[in-house]
N, C-alpha and C positions, 0 to 999 in steps of 0.2 A: 301349821302342824305338818311335820314330815312323816309320811306313811310309806316308807319303802317296804318294811317288813312288819307283819302283824302275826304274832306267834300265839297259837291256841294253847291254852293250859286247862286241863280238866278242873272243873269247879270243886270236885271232891278231893283234890290233892293239894292242900295248902302248902305242903313242903315244896312242891314243884312251883307254885306261884312265887314263893320267896326266892328260890333258885333262879327263876326266869328273869328276875330283875337285873341280873348281872350278865345276861346273855347278848345284849346289844340290839335287841329288837326295838324298833321305833314305837311299837305298841304291843300290849298283851291283850288277848281276847280270853277272858275267863269264861269257860264254857259251862252253861247249865243245860245244854241241849244234848247233842248226840254222844258226847263223851261221858255222860253221867246216866247210870241206870235209874229207872223209876224209883227203886227202893232207896237210892242214895241222894235224891234230889233235895230233900229237906235239909240234910246235913250240908250239901253243897251250897245251898242258898246262904246258910249261916256262915260258912267258911268264906264265901265270896264277899259277903257284906262286911265281915270283919276285916278282910284283907284290904278292901277298897277304903274303908274308914281309916285304916292304919297307913296305907301306902299310896294314896292317891296323889300325894305331893311328890312322890319319887318316880313315877312313871305315868305314861299315857295308858289308861286302863279302860277297855271296853268289856262289856258283858254280853255274851250271846244268850239271849233268852229263848224260850220255847215258842213255837208258832202261835200266832194270835188265835187260831181256831181250835187249839188243843186244850187238854185238861190241866196243864201245868202253868200256863201263862199268868193266871191271876195271882198265884202264890209267888211266882218270880217277881212280878211287878210290885207286889206288897213288900217283898224283902228288899227291893232296890229303892223304894220311895225315899227321896231326899239324899241318896248316896252321892258322894262327891266324885263319881266316875266321869270319864270324858264322854262316854257314849254307850249306845246299845247296838249290838249286831242283831238284826232282825231276820231270822230264817223264813223261807217261803213267803217273802214279800211279794205283793201283787200290785205294784204301782202306788200312786199317790193316796189311794184309799187306805192302804195298809199303813202308810206313814201317818196319816191323819188319825187313824184309830189308835196307833201306839201313842201318839202325842196326847190324845184325849185321856188315855188310861194311865199314862205316866207323865204328868206335867213336869216341866223343868227345862232348863237350858242344856239339854243333852244333844250331842251329835247322834245321828242314826246312820248306820252302814247297812243298807239292805242287801241280803243275798237274794238276788232279783230274778232267778231263773229256775227255781226248784219245783215249780208246778207247771202243767201245761198252760194254764191261764196266765201265769207270770210272764211267759215268753211273749205274749201279746201286749204286755204293759211295759216292755223294756224302754220304749220311747216316751213313757208317761211321767218321767221324773223331772222334766223341764219345768222350772218354776214351782216345784212342789213345796219348796220352803224358801220364801223370799228373804229370810234372815240368814241364809247360809248354813242351815242346820244339818245338811247331809255331809257326812264325812267322805263319801264316795259312793261308788256302785260296784258290787262284785257279783260273782256268779259261782255256780257249783255244777259239777259234772257227775254227781252220784245220785242225788234224790230224783232228778228228772227222769233218767232212764227207768228207775224203779217205779216211778209213778205211771209210766206208760207201758210197762211190761217189756221193755227192751232188755236184752241180755247184758249189754255193756255199752258204754259210750266211747270205747276205744278200739282201734285196730290192733292186730297182733303185735305191731311194733310200738305200741303205746300212744300213737297219734290219735286224735279224735276222729270219729266217724262224721259224716257230713252233717247230720242234724245238730251235733254239738259244736262243730265249727261255726255253724250259723248262729247258735245261741251265744257263743263267745263273742263273735263279731257284733251282734246286736247289743250286748252288754257294753262293749267298748264304745260304740257310737252313742248309745243311750247315755252313758256317763258324760261324754263330751258335749252332747246336746244340753244336758243339765248343768254343765260347767263345773263338774266335780271330778275328783280323781277316779280313774278306772283302776280297780284293784284286781289283779289276776288271781285265779283260784289256786288251790293247793296242788302240789306235786306229790302223789301218794307213795312213790317208791323211796323209802327212807334211806336206803343204802346207795342209791344212784345219784351221787352229788354231781357227777359230770353231766348226767342227763338233766338234773335240776338246773345247772348253770346254763345249758343250752336252751331249756324251756323258758327260764326267766329272761334270757337275752332276747329271745323271740318276742316275749311279752313287751319288753321295753321298746324293741324295734317297732312293734305294731301300734304303740301308743298307750300301753298301760304304764302306770307310774309307781306301782308297788305290787306286793304279792303276799298272800297269806302262807304261813308255815305251820307244819304240824309236828316238827321235831327241832330241838335246839340246834342240831348240826346244820340245819338248812338256813339258819338266820344269816351267818356271814356270807354265804353264797348269794342269797337274795339281796342283801345290802350292797354287795359289790356289783351285781348286775344292774341295779337301779340307781347307781351313783355314777354320774358322768365322769369320764376320765379327764386327766389334765389336758390331754390333746383336744378333746371335745370342747372343754371350757375355753381354751385358748382360741380355737377356731370361732366359737360363738362370740367371744368378745371382739374378735377382729371384724366379724360381720356387723355387729351392733355399732362398733366404732366407725366403720366405713360409711354406714348410712347416716350416722350422726354428723360426719364430716361433709356429707353431701345431701343436705336437706332438700326434699322435693324430688330426688332422683327416683326413677321407677326401677331401673335395672343397672347394676354395676358389675365390675369385674374384680374378682379376688383370687389370686394365685392362678390366673389364667382361666377361671371358670365364672360363668354368669351367676349372679345372685340377685334375687328380686324380693318382693314383699313376702312370699311364703317362707323364704330362707330367713328373713329377718324375724318373722314370727316364731319360727322354730328355734332360732338362736336365743331369742328372749325367753322362750319357755324353758329351754335347757338351763339357762343361767338361773332362772327362778327355781328350777328343780334342784340345782346345785346349791342354792342359797347364797349366791355371790352376786 
């Protein structure tokens, strides 16, 4: 499953769900949590279930449910029982215990994408997802930069220039490494400035540079920018193939030269990962 871009769509806006199918996102996240007011949640559940039942064959569909310790989760899971969705986005996840609890309450062969950094306790469980699902049922690991500062009374997670303050740089890094320890995709969090597509492109490029393989989006205009950022270029693919071919032609070699530069085992591993990301 390719997850470069995951587009949030409010669960109480079925007309937006239908439109989102044609926007090029690798997956849609039908949102029952933050995007839906309490008074609209019942209608949103009905709309999401109807859309999943009708369109699950046409797109990769995830549903973001409400937190496990909240008042809405029981009704969310009842509405989704037996649905043909690809998976569930779990907010305020706190390590393997949260995954086990969700699986207990919603049986089925569903992928789970934890938003793994939204509470203070969650930060201390970011390395807890290794081996959490031996059948490969985690879609990835992602993080958020909004709920955590609110939870601890911080005024913001960002500097005046939009960059993260030190605590949230740390949380981002721990999510990245936690995902790789667990052997699942690291999914970058949203970019909140809907009008700043150049800033989004730079942010997504830094994410891919650092080891993220995809990113969540909150507006349709962000999808093509994110897809481009997380798609290897032709030049990158050509170079990666050359590295792989060079080692294939020299079995047992520890270090080789390519275009006047040394390449060794880490370069081979990176090249193989890039080709896998590109699907070639």
